[in-house]
Biopython code that builds the backbone (N, CA, C, O; Angstrom):
import numpy as np
from Bio.PDB.StructureBuilder import StructureBuilder

atoms = [
    (1, "MET", "N", (-22.089, -29.362, -2.762)),
    (1, "MET", "CA", (-23.176, -30.669, -2.086)),
    (1, "MET", "C", (-22.469, -31.241, -1.371)),
    (1, "MET", "O", (-21.305, -31.445, -1.717)),
    (2, "ILE", "N", (-22.788, -31.533, -0.555)),
    (2, "ILE", "CA", (-22.357, -32.789, 0.459)),
    (2, "ILE", "C", (-21.589, -34.531, 0.158)),
    (2, "ILE", "O", (-20.632, -35.086, 0.698)),
    (3, "GLY", "N", (-22.649, -35.031, -1.072)),
    (3, "GLY", "CA", (-21.360, -36.042, -1.463)),
    (3, "GLY", "C", (-21.863, -36.995, -0.358)),
    (3, "GLY", "O", (-22.926, -37.117, 0.251)),
    (4, "ASP", "N", (-20.509, -37.705, -0.345)),
    (4, "ASP", "CA", (-20.181, -39.216, -0.189)),
    (4, "ASP", "C", (-19.233, -38.812, 0.981)),
    (4, "ASP", "O", (-18.757, -39.721, 1.661)),
    (5, "PHE", "N", (-18.842, -37.167, 1.343)),
    (5, "PHE", "CA", (-17.429, -37.301, 2.395)),
    (5, "PHE", "C", (-17.653, -37.179, 3.248)),
    (5, "PHE", "O", (-16.855, -37.448, 4.146)),
    (6, "GLY", "N", (-18.942, -36.675, 3.502)),
    (6, "GLY", "CA", (-19.613, -35.755, 4.891)),
    (6, "GLY", "C", (-19.009, -34.328, 4.623)),
    (6, "GLY", "O", (-18.074, -34.199, 5.413)),
    (7, "GLY", "N", (-19.146, -33.186, 3.836)),
    (7, "GLY", "CA", (-19.455, -31.743, 4.103)),
    (7, "GLY", "C", (-17.713, -31.489, 4.857)),
    (7, "GLY", "O", (-17.468, -30.556, 5.622)),
    (8, "ARG", "N", (-16.759, -32.458, 4.456)),
    (8, "ARG", "CA", (-15.030, -32.983, 5.340)),
    (8, "ARG", "C", (-14.348, -31.288, 4.187)),
    (8, "ARG", "O", (-15.318, -30.804, 3.604)),
    (9, "TYR", "N", (-13.254, -30.644, 3.931)),
    (9, "TYR", "CA", (-12.548, -30.229, 3.028)),
    (9, "TYR", "C", (-10.492, -30.509, 4.381)),
    (9, "TYR", "O", (-10.321, -30.605, 5.596)),
    (10, "VAL", "N", (-9.831, -30.517, 3.551)),
    (10, "VAL", "CA", (-8.677, -30.133, 3.795)),
    (10, "VAL", "C", (-8.394, -29.319, 2.474)),
    (10, "VAL", "O", (-8.824, -29.458, 1.329)),
    (11, "LEU", "N", (-7.130, -28.023, 3.292)),
    (11, "LEU", "CA", (-6.294, -27.332, 2.263)),
    (11, "LEU", "C", (-5.111, -28.216, 1.488)),
    (11, "LEU", "O", (-4.289, -28.898, 2.100)),
    (12, "ASP", "N", (-5.174, -28.066, -0.188)),
    (12, "ASP", "CA", (-4.181, -28.841, -0.963)),
    (12, "ASP", "C", (-2.476, -27.821, -0.935)),
    (12, "ASP", "O", (-2.228, -26.620, -0.826)),
    (13, "ASP", "N", (-1.802, -28.800, -1.062)),
    (13, "ASP", "CA", (-0.454, -27.532, -0.387)),
    (13, "ASP", "C", (-0.242, -26.383, -1.707)),
    (13, "ASP", "O", (0.875, -25.936, -1.968)),
    (14, "ASP", "N", (-1.380, -26.022, -2.416)),
    (14, "ASP", "CA", (-1.662, -24.836, -2.992)),
    (14, "ASP", "C", (-2.616, -23.426, -2.035)),
    (14, "ASP", "O", (-2.352, -22.239, -1.840)),
    (15, "GLY", "N", (-3.488, -24.097, -1.731)),
    (15, "GLY", "CA", (-4.063, -24.285, -0.144)),
    (15, "GLY", "C", (-5.589, -23.835, -0.740)),
    (15, "GLY", "O", (-6.332, -22.896, -0.454)),
    (16, "ASN", "N", (-5.694, -24.944, -1.694)),
    (16, "ASN", "CA", (-7.156, -24.594, -2.428)),
    (16, "ASN", "C", (-8.125, -25.746, -2.082)),
    (16, "ASN", "O", (-7.654, -26.798, -2.514)),
    (17, "PRO", "N", (-9.125, -25.900, -1.555)),
    (17, "PRO", "CA", (-9.547, -27.038, -0.826)),
    (17, "PRO", "C", (-10.109, -27.964, -1.353)),
    (17, "PRO", "O", (-10.770, -27.735, -2.367)),
    (18, "ARG", "N", (-10.006, -29.521, -0.740)),
    (18, "ARG", "CA", (-10.238, -30.975, -1.326)),
    (18, "ARG", "C", (-11.059, -31.302, -0.230)),
    (18, "ARG", "O", (-10.852, -30.775, 0.863)),
    (19, "PRO", "N", (-12.280, -32.395, -0.459)),
    (19, "PRO", "CA", (-13.394, -32.866, -0.341)),
    (19, "PRO", "C", (-12.021, -33.667, 0.409)),
    (19, "PRO", "O", (-10.915, -33.509, -0.107)),
    (20, "GLU", "N", (-12.192, -34.644, 1.818)),
    (20, "GLU", "CA", (-11.459, -35.460, 2.397)),
    (20, "GLU", "C", (-12.945, -36.790, 2.922)),
    (20, "GLU", "O", (-13.483, -37.019, 4.005)),
    (21, "PRO", "N", (-13.080, -37.210, 1.913)),
    (21, "PRO", "CA", (-13.924, -38.524, 2.201)),
    (21, "PRO", "C", (-13.373, -39.344, 4.211)),
    (21, "PRO", "O", (-14.258, -39.666, 5.004)),
    (22, "ASP", "N", (-12.105, -39.464, 4.499)),
    (22, "ASP", "CA", (-11.702, -40.361, 5.378)),
    (22, "ASP", "C", (-11.499, -39.580, 6.427)),
    (22, "ASP", "O", (-10.607, -38.733, 6.400)),
    (23, "LEU", "N", (-12.550, -39.809, 7.836)),
    (23, "LEU", "CA", (-13.493, -39.476, 8.672)),
    (23, "LEU", "C", (-11.384, -38.775, 9.292)),
    (23, "LEU", "O", (-11.048, -37.628, 9.586)),
    (24, "MET", "N", (-10.756, -39.699, 9.264)),
    (24, "MET", "CA", (-9.963, -40.161, 10.760)),
    (24, "MET", "C", (-8.733, -39.040, 9.751)),
    (24, "MET", "O", (-8.192, -38.098, 10.330)),
    (25, "THR", "N", (-8.487, -39.286, 8.477)),
    (25, "THR", "CA", (-7.578, -37.974, 8.009)),
    (25, "THR", "C", (-7.484, -36.589, 7.709)),
    (25, "THR", "O", (-6.497, -35.855, 7.650)),
    (26, "TRP", "N", (-8.873, -36.332, 7.505)),
    (26, "TRP", "CA", (-9.518, -34.951, 7.950)),
    (26, "TRP", "C", (-9.192, -34.459, 9.124)),
    (26, "TRP", "O", (-8.597, -33.381, 9.123)),
    (27, "ALA", "N", (-9.566, -35.268, 10.711)),
    (27, "ALA", "CA", (-9.000, -34.914, 12.039)),
    (27, "ALA", "C", (-7.319, -34.899, 11.504)),
    (27, "ALA", "O", (-6.913, -33.844, 11.016)),
    (28, "ARG", "N", (-6.832, -35.501, 11.556)),
    (28, "ARG", "CA", (-5.391, -35.337, 12.221)),
    (28, "ARG", "C", (-4.854, -33.936, 11.277)),
    (28, "ARG", "O", (-4.272, -32.985, 11.798)),
    (29, "TRP", "N", (-5.148, -34.022, 9.935)),
    (29, "TRP", "CA", (-4.942, -32.953, 9.348)),
    (29, "TRP", "C", (-5.579, -31.674, 10.289)),
    (29, "TRP", "O", (-4.834, -30.694, 10.325)),
    (30, "PHE", "N", (-6.798, -31.558, 11.020)),
    (30, "PHE", "CA", (-7.487, -30.409, 10.935)),
    (30, "PHE", "C", (-7.036, -29.892, 12.344)),
    (30, "PHE", "O", (-7.214, -28.710, 12.639)),
    (31, "GLU", "N", (-6.348, -30.931, 13.368)),
    (31, "GLU", "CA", (-5.479, -30.433, 14.241)),
    (31, "GLU", "C", (-4.276, -29.854, 13.947)),
    (31, "GLU", "O", (-3.926, -28.800, 14.478)),
    (32, "SER", "N", (-3.459, -30.583, 12.967)),
    (32, "SER", "CA", (-2.390, -30.118, 13.179)),
    (32, "SER", "C", (-2.722, -28.553, 12.060)),
    (32, "SER", "O", (-2.371, -27.550, 12.681)),
    (33, "PHE", "N", (-3.072, -28.339, 11.185)),
    (33, "PHE", "CA", (-3.197, -27.335, 10.173)),
    (33, "PHE", "C", (-3.212, -25.993, 10.959)),
    (33, "PHE", "O", (-3.466, -25.869, 12.157)),
    (34, "ASP", "N", (-2.837, -24.830, 9.909)),
    (34, "ASP", "CA", (-2.737, -23.711, 10.688)),
    (34, "ASP", "C", (-3.826, -23.532, 10.088)),
    (34, "ASP", "O", (-3.322, -22.748, 9.283)),
    (35, "ARG", "N", (-5.193, -23.583, 9.678)),
    (35, "ARG", "CA", (-6.142, -23.219, 9.519)),
    (35, "ARG", "C", (-6.909, -21.581, 9.478)),
    (35, "ARG", "O", (-8.009, -21.325, 8.989)),
    (36, "HIS", "N", (-5.563, -20.211, 10.423)),
    (36, "HIS", "CA", (-5.817, -19.187, 10.344)),
    (36, "HIS", "C", (-5.524, -18.627, 8.723)),
    (36, "HIS", "O", (-4.781, -19.149, 7.892)),
    (37, "VAL", "N", (-6.304, -17.478, 8.585)),
    (37, "VAL", "CA", (-5.424, -16.582, 7.053)),
    (37, "VAL", "C", (-5.556, -15.453, 7.586)),
    (37, "VAL", "O", (-4.648, -14.711, 7.209)),
    (38, "ALA", "N", (-6.680, -14.668, 8.713)),
    (38, "ALA", "CA", (-5.616, -13.834, 9.135)),
    (38, "ALA", "C", (-6.075, -13.721, 10.255)),
    (38, "ALA", "O", (-7.198, -14.224, 10.221)),
    (39, "LEU", "N", (-5.794, -13.246, 11.513)),
    (39, "LEU", "CA", (-5.841, -12.641, 12.573)),
    (39, "LEU", "C", (-5.466, -10.577, 13.251)),
    (39, "LEU", "O", (-4.289, -10.216, 13.283)),
    (40, "ASP", "N", (-6.291, -9.835, 13.570)),
    (40, "ASP", "CA", (-5.878, -8.677, 13.809)),
    (40, "ASP", "C", (-6.186, -8.469, 15.055)),
    (40, "ASP", "O", (-7.357, -8.749, 15.308)),
    (41, "ARG", "N", (-5.275, -7.896, 16.343)),
    (41, "ARG", "CA", (-6.242, -7.144, 17.165)),
    (41, "ARG", "C", (-5.796, -5.813, 17.398)),
    (41, "ARG", "O", (-4.693, -5.274, 17.297)),
    (42, "LEU", "N", (-7.266, -5.295, 17.837)),
    (42, "LEU", "CA", (-6.762, -3.472, 18.326)),
    (42, "LEU", "C", (-7.040, -3.632, 19.468)),
    (42, "LEU", "O", (-7.546, -4.469, 20.216)),
    (43, "PRO", "N", (-6.232, -1.795, 19.474)),
    (43, "PRO", "CA", (-6.273, -1.484, 20.561)),
    (43, "PRO", "C", (-7.097, -1.180, 21.375)),
    (43, "PRO", "O", (-6.649, -0.739, 22.434)),
    (44, "ASN", "N", (-8.387, -1.271, 21.247)),
    (44, "ASN", "CA", (-10.002, -1.572, 22.590)),
    (44, "ASN", "C", (-10.002, -2.408, 22.440)),
    (44, "ASN", "O", (-11.138, -2.731, 22.093)),
    (45, "GLY", "N", (-8.993, -3.680, 22.468)),
    (45, "GLY", "CA", (-9.932, -5.263, 22.904)),
    (45, "GLY", "C", (-10.329, -5.880, 21.979)),
    (45, "GLY", "O", (-10.640, -7.032, 22.280)),
    (46, "VAL", "N", (-10.503, -5.533, 20.619)),
    (46, "VAL", "CA", (-11.768, -5.805, 19.815)),
    (46, "VAL", "C", (-10.570, -6.918, 18.594)),
    (46, "VAL", "O", (-9.643, -6.268, 18.109)),
    (47, "SER", "N", (-10.644, -8.496, 18.168)),
    (47, "SER", "CA", (-10.370, -9.367, 17.301)),
    (47, "SER", "C", (-10.782, -9.700, 15.808)),
    (47, "SER", "O", (-11.650, -10.529, 15.537)),
    (48, "VAL", "N", (-10.300, -9.205, 15.167)),
    (48, "VAL", "CA", (-10.688, -10.299, 14.444)),
    (48, "VAL", "C", (-10.334, -11.104, 13.686)),
    (48, "VAL", "O", (-9.247, -10.820, 13.184)),
    (49, "SER", "N", (-11.095, -12.718, 13.098)),
    (49, "SER", "CA", (-9.587, -13.651, 13.617)),
    (49, "SER", "C", (-10.386, -14.568, 11.762)),
    (49, "SER", "O", (-11.431, -15.212, 11.851)),
    (50, "THR", "N", (-9.923, -14.471, 10.869)),
    (50, "THR", "CA", (-10.524, -15.230, 9.418)),
    (50, "THR", "C", (-9.620, -17.210, 9.343)),
    (50, "THR", "O", (-8.449, -17.513, 9.115)),
    (51, "VAL", "N", (-10.657, -17.963, 9.604)),
    (51, "VAL", "CA", (-9.596, -19.557, 9.148)),
    (51, "VAL", "C", (-11.152, -20.139, 8.298)),
    (51, "VAL", "O", (-12.346, -19.931, 8.087)),
    (52, "PHE", "N", (-10.269, -20.789, 8.121)),
    (52, "PHE", "CA", (-10.631, -21.593, 7.407)),
    (52, "PHE", "C", (-11.932, -22.677, 8.278)),
    (52, "PHE", "O", (-11.814, -22.580, 9.499)),
    (53, "LEU", "N", (-12.803, -23.401, 7.941)),
    (53, "LEU", "CA", (-13.342, -24.141, 9.253)),
    (53, "LEU", "C", (-13.633, -25.640, 8.779)),
    (53, "LEU", "O", (-14.031, -26.516, 9.547)),
    (54, "GLY", "N", (-13.377, -25.831, 7.378)),
    (54, "GLY", "CA", (-12.459, -27.471, 6.950)),
    (54, "GLY", "C", (-13.843, -28.341, 6.800)),
    (54, "GLY", "O", (-13.845, -29.413, 6.194)),
    (55, "LEU", "N", (-15.588, -27.519, 7.698)),
    (55, "LEU", "CA", (-16.550, -28.010, 7.379)),
    (55, "LEU", "C", (-17.274, -27.014, 6.570)),
    (55, "LEU", "O", (-17.088, -25.818, 6.793)),
    (56, "ASP", "N", (-18.466, -27.592, 5.215)),
    (56, "ASP", "CA", (-18.799, -26.890, 4.695)),
    (56, "ASP", "C", (-19.750, -26.302, 5.416)),
    (56, "ASP", "O", (-20.501, -27.110, 5.963)),
    (57, "HIS", "N", (-19.994, -25.129, 5.618)),
    (57, "HIS", "CA", (-21.138, -24.306, 6.607)),
    (57, "HIS", "C", (-22.177, -23.720, 5.945)),
    (57, "HIS", "O", (-22.926, -22.893, 6.464)),
    (58, "SER", "N", (-22.291, -24.281, 4.337)),
    (58, "SER", "CA", (-23.630, -23.848, 3.555)),
    (58, "SER", "C", (-24.706, -25.119, 4.562)),
    (58, "SER", "O", (-25.095, -26.102, 3.932)),
    (59, "TRP", "N", (-24.930, -25.051, 5.404)),
    (59, "TRP", "CA", (-25.973, -26.402, 5.030)),
    (59, "TRP", "C", (-26.910, -26.782, 4.533)),
    (59, "TRP", "O", (-27.541, -27.768, 4.915)),
    (60, "ALA", "N", (-27.153, -26.167, 3.705)),
    (60, "ALA", "CA", (-28.783, -27.087, 3.038)),
    (60, "ALA", "C", (-27.753, -27.289, 1.665)),
    (60, "ALA", "O", (-28.483, -27.232, 0.676)),
    (61, "PHE", "N", (-26.375, -27.495, 1.271)),
    (61, "PHE", "CA", (-25.793, -28.174, 0.361)),
    (61, "PHE", "C", (-26.277, -27.977, -0.729)),
    (61, "PHE", "O", (-26.366, -29.045, -1.334)),
    (62, "ASN", "N", (-26.667, -27.081, -1.336)),
    (62, "ASN", "CA", (-27.142, -26.454, -2.402)),
    (62, "ASN", "C", (-26.102, -25.739, -3.463)),
    (62, "ASN", "O", (-26.117, -25.951, -4.675)),
    (63, "GLY", "N", (-25.463, -25.114, -2.980)),
    (63, "GLY", "CA", (-24.197, -24.694, -3.842)),
    (63, "GLY", "C", (-23.023, -24.431, -3.404)),
    (63, "GLY", "O", (-22.536, -25.420, -2.856)),
    (64, "PRO", "N", (-22.237, -23.377, -3.404)),
    (64, "PRO", "CA", (-21.043, -23.823, -3.344)),
    (64, "PRO", "C", (-20.165, -23.769, -1.810)),
    (64, "PRO", "O", (-20.079, -22.664, -1.275)),
    (65, "PRO", "N", (-19.585, -24.857, -1.189)),
    (65, "PRO", "CA", (-19.017, -24.835, 0.102)),
    (65, "PRO", "C", (-18.824, -23.671, 0.492)),
    (65, "PRO", "O", (-18.213, -22.956, -0.302)),
    (66, "ILE", "N", (-19.284, -23.008, 1.909)),
    (66, "ILE", "CA", (-19.066, -21.813, 2.398)),
    (66, "ILE", "C", (-17.764, -22.744, 4.034)),
    (66, "ILE", "O", (-17.895, -23.253, 5.148)),
    (67, "LEU", "N", (-16.680, -22.403, 3.028)),
    (67, "LEU", "CA", (-15.709, -23.002, 4.102)),
    (67, "LEU", "C", (-14.428, -21.966, 4.779)),
    (67, "LEU", "O", (-13.302, -22.235, 5.198)),
    (68, "TRP", "N", (-15.219, -20.632, 4.654)),
    (68, "TRP", "CA", (-14.367, -19.717, 5.556)),
    (68, "TRP", "C", (-14.836, -18.633, 6.441)),
    (68, "TRP", "O", (-15.471, -17.823, 5.766)),
    (69, "GLU", "N", (-14.808, -18.478, 7.015)),
    (69, "GLU", "CA", (-15.086, -17.879, 8.299)),
    (69, "GLU", "C", (-14.740, -16.579, 9.212)),
    (69, "GLU", "O", (-14.021, -16.891, 10.162)),
    (70, "THR", "N", (-15.082, -15.165, 9.159)),
    (70, "THR", "CA", (-14.570, -14.206, 9.902)),
    (70, "THR", "C", (-15.288, -13.605, 10.703)),
    (70, "THR", "O", (-16.378, -13.081, 10.477)),
    (71, "MET", "N", (-14.274, -13.692, 12.400)),
    (71, "MET", "CA", (-15.797, -13.254, 14.056)),
    (71, "MET", "C", (-14.688, -12.106, 13.754)),
    (71, "MET", "O", (-13.627, -11.964, 13.145)),
    (72, "VAL", "N", (-15.529, -11.435, 14.500)),
    (72, "VAL", "CA", (-15.279, -10.282, 15.042)),
    (72, "VAL", "C", (-15.494, -11.064, 16.814)),
    (72, "VAL", "O", (-16.117, -12.123, 16.895)),
    (73, "HIS", "N", (-14.809, -10.285, 18.323)),
    (73, "HIS", "CA", (-15.142, -10.106, 19.066)),
    (73, "HIS", "C", (-13.944, -9.501, 20.378)),
    (73, "HIS", "O", (-12.850, -9.911, 20.766)),
    (74, "ASP", "N", (-14.577, -8.676, 20.649)),
    (74, "ASP", "CA", (-14.829, -7.549, 21.598)),
    (74, "ASP", "C", (-14.043, -7.771, 23.123)),
    (74, "ASP", "O", (-13.829, -6.991, 24.051)),
    (75, "GLY", "N", (-13.819, -8.795, 22.971)),
    (75, "GLY", "CA", (-13.043, -9.226, 24.877)),
    (75, "GLY", "C", (-13.691, -10.279, 25.048)),
    (75, "GLY", "O", (-13.229, -11.411, 24.904)),
    (76, "LYS", "N", (-15.324, -9.878, 25.514)),
    (76, "LYS", "CA", (-16.422, -10.959, 26.209)),
    (76, "LYS", "C", (-16.800, -11.762, 25.347)),
    (76, "LYS", "O", (-16.453, -12.942, 25.412)),
    (77, "ASN", "N", (-17.742, -11.205, 24.169)),
    (77, "ASN", "CA", (-18.421, -11.667, 23.496)),
    (77, "ASN", "C", (-18.473, -12.089, 21.639)),
    (77, "ASN", "O", (-17.696, -11.408, 20.970)),
    (78, "TRP", "N", (-18.785, -12.473, 21.349)),
    (78, "TRP", "CA", (-18.744, -12.786, 19.827)),
    (78, "TRP", "C", (-19.691, -11.751, 18.989)),
    (78, "TRP", "O", (-20.717, -12.338, 18.645)),
    (79, "ILE", "N", (-19.659, -10.256, 18.514)),
    (79, "ILE", "CA", (-20.044, -9.242, 18.075)),
    (79, "ILE", "C", (-20.609, -9.232, 16.394)),
    (79, "ILE", "O", (-21.696, -8.686, 16.205)),
    (80, "ASP", "N", (-19.782, -9.907, 15.030)),
    (80, "ASP", "CA", (-19.653, -9.633, 14.319)),
    (80, "ASP", "C", (-19.596, -11.478, 13.687)),
    (80, "ASP", "O", (-18.923, -12.355, 14.227)),
    (81, "GLN", "N", (-20.321, -11.638, 12.682)),
    (81, "GLN", "CA", (-20.114, -13.104, 12.032)),
    (81, "GLN", "C", (-20.099, -12.763, 10.796)),
    (81, "GLN", "O", (-20.939, -11.908, 10.517)),
    (82, "ASP", "N", (-19.387, -13.155, 9.870)),
    (82, "ASP", "CA", (-19.274, -13.612, 7.874)),
    (82, "ASP", "C", (-19.157, -14.730, 7.233)),
    (82, "ASP", "O", (-18.212, -15.308, 7.770)),
    (83, "ARG", "N", (-19.520, -15.295, 6.495)),
    (83, "ARG", "CA", (-18.951, -16.946, 5.505)),
    (83, "ARG", "C", (-18.992, -16.755, 4.714)),
    (83, "ARG", "O", (-19.978, -16.142, 4.305)),
    (84, "TYR", "N", (-17.861, -17.154, 3.769)),
    (84, "TYR", "CA", (-17.395, -17.234, 2.707)),
    (84, "TYR", "C", (-17.367, -18.371, 1.758)),
    (84, "TYR", "O", (-17.621, -19.465, 2.262)),
    (85, "ALA", "N", (-17.057, -18.336, 0.217)),
    (85, "ALA", "CA", (-17.172, -20.049, -0.202)),
    (85, "ALA", "C", (-15.719, -19.909, -0.654)),
    (85, "ALA", "O", (-15.101, -20.936, -0.937)),
    (86, "SER", "N", (-15.146, -18.752, -0.741)),
    (86, "SER", "CA", (-13.890, -19.344, -1.459)),
    (86, "SER", "C", (-12.270, -17.914, -0.400)),
    (86, "SER", "O", (-12.568, -16.772, -0.050)),
    (87, "LEU", "N", (-11.088, -18.424, -0.230)),
    (87, "LEU", "CA", (-10.271, -17.343, -0.174)),
    (87, "LEU", "C", (-10.227, -15.618, -0.229)),
    (87, "LEU", "O", (-10.258, -14.696, 0.586)),
    (88, "ALA", "N", (-10.131, -15.791, -1.764)),
    (88, "ALA", "CA", (-10.211, -14.465, -2.247)),
    (88, "ALA", "C", (-11.375, -13.933, -1.452)),
    (88, "ALA", "O", (-10.770, -13.782, -0.391)),
    (89, "ALA", "N", (-12.413, -13.600, -1.230)),
    (89, "ALA", "CA", (-13.350, -13.578, -0.209)),
    (89, "ALA", "C", (-14.138, -13.746, 0.624)),
    (89, "ALA", "O", (-15.272, -13.283, 0.745)),
    (90, "ALA", "N", (-13.122, -14.954, 1.733)),
    (90, "ALA", "CA", (-12.632, -14.596, 2.794)),
    (90, "ALA", "C", (-11.502, -13.281, 3.578)),
    (90, "ALA", "O", (-11.487, -12.648, 4.634)),
    (91, "LYS", "N", (-10.639, -13.376, 2.313)),
    (91, "LYS", "CA", (-9.411, -12.052, 2.437)),
    (91, "LYS", "C", (-10.097, -10.454, 2.460)),
    (91, "LYS", "O", (-9.821, -9.450, 3.115)),
    (92, "GLU", "N", (-10.912, -10.691, 1.624)),
    (92, "GLU", "CA", (-11.763, -9.366, 2.040)),
    (92, "GLU", "C", (-12.652, -9.002, 2.371)),
    (92, "GLU", "O", (-12.985, -7.820, 2.298)),
    (93, "GLY", "N", (-13.452, -10.098, 2.938)),
    (93, "GLY", "CA", (-13.959, -10.037, 4.299)),
    (93, "GLY", "C", (-13.552, -9.147, 5.696)),
    (93, "GLY", "O", (-14.065, -8.139, 6.182)),
    (94, "HIS", "N", (-12.343, -10.022, 6.134)),
    (94, "HIS", "CA", (-11.837, -9.895, 6.850)),
    (94, "HIS", "C", (-11.234, -8.281, 6.957)),
    (94, "HIS", "O", (-11.067, -7.516, 7.907)),
    (95, "ALA", "N", (-11.063, -8.203, 5.876)),
    (95, "ALA", "CA", (-9.963, -6.359, 5.567)),
    (95, "ALA", "C", (-11.331, -5.490, 5.801)),
    (95, "ALA", "O", (-11.237, -4.547, 6.586)),
    (96, "ALA", "N", (-12.899, -5.797, 5.030)),
    (96, "ALA", "CA", (-13.913, -5.095, 5.541)),
    (96, "ALA", "C", (-13.909, -4.862, 6.974)),
    (96, "ALA", "O", (-13.896, -3.862, 7.693)),
    (97, "ALA", "N", (-13.930, -6.625, 7.220)),
    (97, "ALA", "CA", (-14.530, -6.287, 9.462)),
    (97, "ALA", "C", (-13.650, -5.588, 10.464)),
    (97, "ALA", "O", (-13.747, -4.969, 11.523)),
    (98, "LEU", "N", (-12.396, -6.155, 9.271)),
    (98, "LEU", "CA", (-10.903, -4.715, 10.571)),
    (98, "LEU", "C", (-11.662, -3.150, 10.294)),
    (98, "LEU", "O", (-11.558, -2.286, 11.163)),
    (99, "LEU", "N", (-12.454, -2.870, 8.964)),
    (99, "LEU", "CA", (-12.201, -1.671, 8.150)),
    (99, "LEU", "C", (-13.415, -0.926, 9.158)),
    (99, "LEU", "O", (-13.704, 0.249, 9.386)),
    (100, "ARG", "N", (-13.582, -1.334, 9.303)),
    (100, "ARG", "CA", (-15.543, -1.340, 10.687)),
    (100, "ARG", "C", (-15.056, -1.040, 11.400)),
    (100, "ARG", "O", (-14.977, 0.103, 11.850)),
    (101, "GLU", "N", (-14.295, -2.515, 11.924)),
    (101, "GLU", "CA", (-13.823, -1.874, 13.491)),
    (101, "GLU", "C", (-12.804, -0.934, 13.566)),
    (101, "GLU", "O", (-12.354, -0.184, 14.433)),
    (102, "LYS", "N", (-12.608, -1.155, 12.585)),
    (102, "LYS", "CA", (-11.079, 0.717, 13.789)),
    (102, "LYS", "C", (-12.047, 1.714, 13.148)),
    (102, "LYS", "O", (-11.842, 2.783, 13.724)),
    (103, "MET", "N", (-13.133, 1.892, 12.104)),
    (103, "MET", "CA", (-13.533, 3.122, 11.909)),
    (103, "MET", "C", (-14.151, 3.792, 13.525)),
    (103, "MET", "O", (-14.019, 4.855, 14.131)),
    (104, "LYS", "N", (-15.073, 2.116, 13.826)),
    (104, "LYS", "CA", (-16.099, 2.453, 15.508)),
    (104, "LYS", "C", (-15.364, 2.325, 16.017)),
    (104, "LYS", "O", (-15.748, 2.510, 17.172)),
    (105, "MET", "N", (-13.882, 1.982, 16.025)),
    (105, "MET", "CA", (-13.134, 2.567, 17.293)),
    (105, "MET", "C", (-12.269, 3.940, 17.385)),
    (105, "MET", "O", (-11.813, 4.441, 18.412)),
    (106, "HIS", "N", (-12.147, 4.467, 15.931)),
    (106, "HIS", "CA", (-11.513, 5.776, 16.064)),
    (106, "HIS", "C", (-13.016, 7.064, 16.557)),
    (106, "HIS", "O", (-12.801, 8.187, 17.011)),
    (107, "ALA", "N", (-14.525, 6.434, 16.280)),
    (107, "ALA", "CA", (-15.504, 6.840, 16.175)),
    (107, "ALA", "C", (-15.284, 7.555, 17.949)),
    (107, "ALA", "O", (-14.940, 8.584, 18.530)),
    (108, "ALA", "N", (-15.790, 6.087, 18.215)),
    (108, "ALA", "CA", (-15.390, 6.232, 19.974)),
    (108, "ALA", "C", (-14.232, 7.260, 20.677)),
    (108, "ALA", "O", (-14.471, 8.173, 21.468)),
    (109, "MET", "N", (-12.930, 6.849, 20.163)),
    (109, "MET", "CA", (-12.228, 8.046, 20.502)),
    (109, "MET", "C", (-12.605, 9.295, 20.237)),
    (109, "MET", "O", (-11.703, 10.006, 20.680)),
    (110, "LYS", "N", (-13.555, 10.055, 19.695)),
    (110, "LYS", "CA", (-13.815, 11.115, 19.545)),
    (110, "LYS", "C", (-15.066, 11.970, 20.383)),
    (110, "LYS", "O", (-15.252, 13.084, 20.875)),
    (111, "SER", "N", (-16.085, 10.121, 20.118)),
    (111, "SER", "CA", (-17.570, 11.096, 21.523)),
    (111, "SER", "C", (-16.488, 10.811, 22.998)),
    (111, "SER", "O", (-16.855, 11.183, 24.113)),
]
sb = StructureBuilder()
sb.init_structure("model")
sb.init_model(0)
sb.init_chain("A")
sb.init_seg("    ")
for serial, (resi, resn, name, xyz) in enumerate(atoms, 1):
    if name == "N":
        sb.init_residue(resn, " ", resi, " ")
    sb.init_atom(name, np.array(xyz, "f"), 0.0, 1.0, " ", f" {name:<3s}", serial, name[0])
structure = sb.get_structure()
């Protein structure tokens, strides 16, 4: 739920998200923190990137905050995207997206 803090989150020292009510504190943290969970680049030019978003992307604000995102980029365009409510789900989603892209790459090489 968005509450009084604008849907802004930072990660604590253990990597757990916590609401950050102060915009400037959040902005300084966001600017300086490495939010990458994983980044893989395949030989065919496809990249799979998973990051902590820092803002709740649930938009309806009636469930758990959606704070992580995996995006797949082919060198020109974003071709896939998934969002998650937990770091564990984000890591699983990244692995699944990477496997899908590797399978596509291998299938393209065989044809």
